[in-house]
N, C-alpha and C positions, 0 to 999 in steps of 0.2 A: 504494500500500500504506500502510495506516495504522500508526502507531506501535504500537498495541495488537495488531496482527497479527504483531509481531516479538518476539523474545526475545534475550537476551544470554547467552552461555555461554563459559566459559573452559575450555579443554581442555589438560591438561598431560601430556606424555609423558616429561619429564625435568626436570632442575634448571636448565638454561640458558634464557635468554630466547627463543632460537630454537626451543626445545622446547615453548613455550607458545603457544597459539592463542586469540586473542580473536575470537569469532564472533558475527555478527548472524544470527539464525535466523528462517526463515519458519515461524511457528507453525501454519500450515495444513498444512505438510508434516510437521513434527515437533512436535506439540503439547507433548510432554514434554521437548523438547530432543533433541540428537543422542545416539545410543547409543554411548557411549564404548567399551564392550567390543567392539562390532562394528567400530568404527574401528580398534582395536588389532589386530584379526585381519585387517584388509584388506591386500591386496597393496600395498606401498609405491609401486609403479608406477601404481596407480589411486587413490592417496590423494586427490587433488584431485577426481576424479570422485565418489568416495564422499561427500566433504563436500557437493558440489553436490546429489547425490541425496538427502542427508539434510536438505536445506532450508537449507544455509548460503548466505546472500546475500553476505556480506562476511567475509573471514578475514584477520586480521593476525597475524603472529608477534609475540611479546613484544618483540622488537627493534624492529619497525616501530611497534608501539603506543607504546612508550616514546619513540621519536623524535618521533612526532606529539604526544605529551604535552609533550615538551620544547619543541617549536615553538609550542605553544599551540593546535594544531588539534583536539585532543581533550582533554576534561576527564576526568581519571581518576576524579573523584568521581561522575560520571554517565556511565559508559562505554556503557551501552545507548543512551541518548539521543544521545551523541556519535557512536557508530557509525551510528546511524540517520540523523542529519543529514549525516554524511560520505557515506553511500551515496546519499542524495538529491542532495547537491551534485555528486557525481560522475556522476549519471545512471544509477546502478545500479538504483535504484527510483524510482517516481513516487509522490508524496504524493497 
């Protein structure tokens, strides 16, 4: 998957870092990003499944994202590129 076929989206459901999700999105599945209103209405038991069906390739909570920034594994100034590189390094996607 090429970088240009992905997008980056931040979804917030509350004020706390664990209520924020940093997502690498497959633009072939969701060209305009994930539908946040539809996510809000989804059954919490199927939350992860809905993210996957919406084209989410990689999802980090704000807490996880901040920890990876602290460790220097993600550059918060270029989050899209950083998540793409992380997904490739972890074998989630192939370049």
